[in-house]
C-alpha positions in Angstrom: -11.3 23.4 0.0 -8.4 21.8 1.6 -10.1 18.6 2.4 -8.2 15.4 1.8 -10.4 12.8 0.0 -9.9 9.3 -1.2 -10.3 10.2 -4.9 -7.0 10.0 -6.7 -5.6 10.4 -10.2 -2.0 9.5 -10.8 -1.4 7.7 -7.5 -3.1 4.8 -5.6 -2.7 6.9 -2.5 -1.7 4.1 -0.3 2.0 4.5 -0.7 2.5 0.9 -1.8 3.3 1.9 -5.4 6.2 4.2 -4.3 9.0 1.6 -4.2 12.4 3.2 -4.7 11.5 6.2 -6.9 14.0 7.7 -9.1 14.6 11.5 -8.8 12.1 13.4 -11.0 13.1 16.0 -13.5 10.2 18.4 -12.5 8.3 18.9 -9.3 5.3 21.3 -9.0 3.3 21.8 -5.8 -0.3 23.2 -6.0 -1.2 24.5 -2.5 -3.2 26.9 -0.5 -1.1 29.0 1.9 -3.6 28.5 4.8 -4.1 24.8 4.4 -2.7 22.6 7.3 -2.1 19.7 5.0 -0.2 21.9 2.6 1.9 23.2 5.5 2.9 19.6 6.3 4.2 19.1 2.7 5.8 22.6 2.7 7.6 21.6 5.9 9.0 18.4 4.3 10.2 20.4 1.3 11.9 22.8 3.6 13.4 20.0 5.8 14.8 18.3 2.7 16.2 21.5 1.2 14.1 21.2 -2.0 12.7 24.8 -2.2 14.8 25.5 -5.3 13.7 22.2 -7.0 9.9 22.8 -6.7 7.7 25.1 -8.7 5.2 26.5 -6.2 1.7 27.1 -7.5 -0.7 29.1 -5.2 -4.1 27.8 -6.3 -5.8 29.9 -3.6 -4.6 33.3 -4.7 -3.9 32.8 -8.4 -6.9 32.0 -10.6 -4.7 30.7 -13.4 -3.0 28.2 -11.1 -6.4 27.0 -9.8 -7.6 26.6 -13.4 -4.4 24.7 -14.2 -5.0 22.3 -11.2 -8.6 21.6 -12.3 -7.4 21.0 -15.9 -4.9 18.5 -14.6 -6.8 16.7 -11.9 -10.5 17.6 -12.4 -10.7 19.1 -8.9 -9.2 21.7 -6.7 -7.9 19.4 -3.9 -4.6 20.4 -2.4 -1.9 19.7 -1.7 -1.1 18.2 -5.1 2.5 17.4 -6.0 3.0 17.0 -9.7 5.9 14.7 -10.4 7.0 14.9 -14.0 3.4 15.6 -15.1 1.8 13.0 -12.8 -0.3 14.4 -9.9 -0.2 13.0 -6.4 -2.6 13.9 -3.7 -2.7 13.3 0.1 -0.1 15.0 2.3 1.1 11.9 3.9 1.7 10.2 0.5 3.5 13.2 -0.8 5.7 13.4 2.3 6.5 9.7 2.1 7.4 10.1 -1.6 9.7 13.1 -0.9 11.5 11.5 2.0 12.0 8.2 0.1 13.2 10.0 -3.0 15.3 12.7 -1.5 16.4 11.2 1.8 15.8 12.6 5.2 
């Protein structure tokens, strides 16, 4: 279940509400290792040198992480970047947020 949908919680998903974001205190990424959309986000994290600033949560292989994602968002859609407790879906929105916030 790696499909990107138009359902959102915590983000309008169109990128227009991003503005000039301040740097967050906590970033968490729910992902599936084999998901191509997740790989795009993981590539951006790597490009920006953010691996040590992100808590990675494998929702495919860790049932507790999957349950946590469902508790937070009501679904298992990945990638999901949690920014100081607020979830953001859609790989392109997440990448845009990361590049706007951390440069690149």
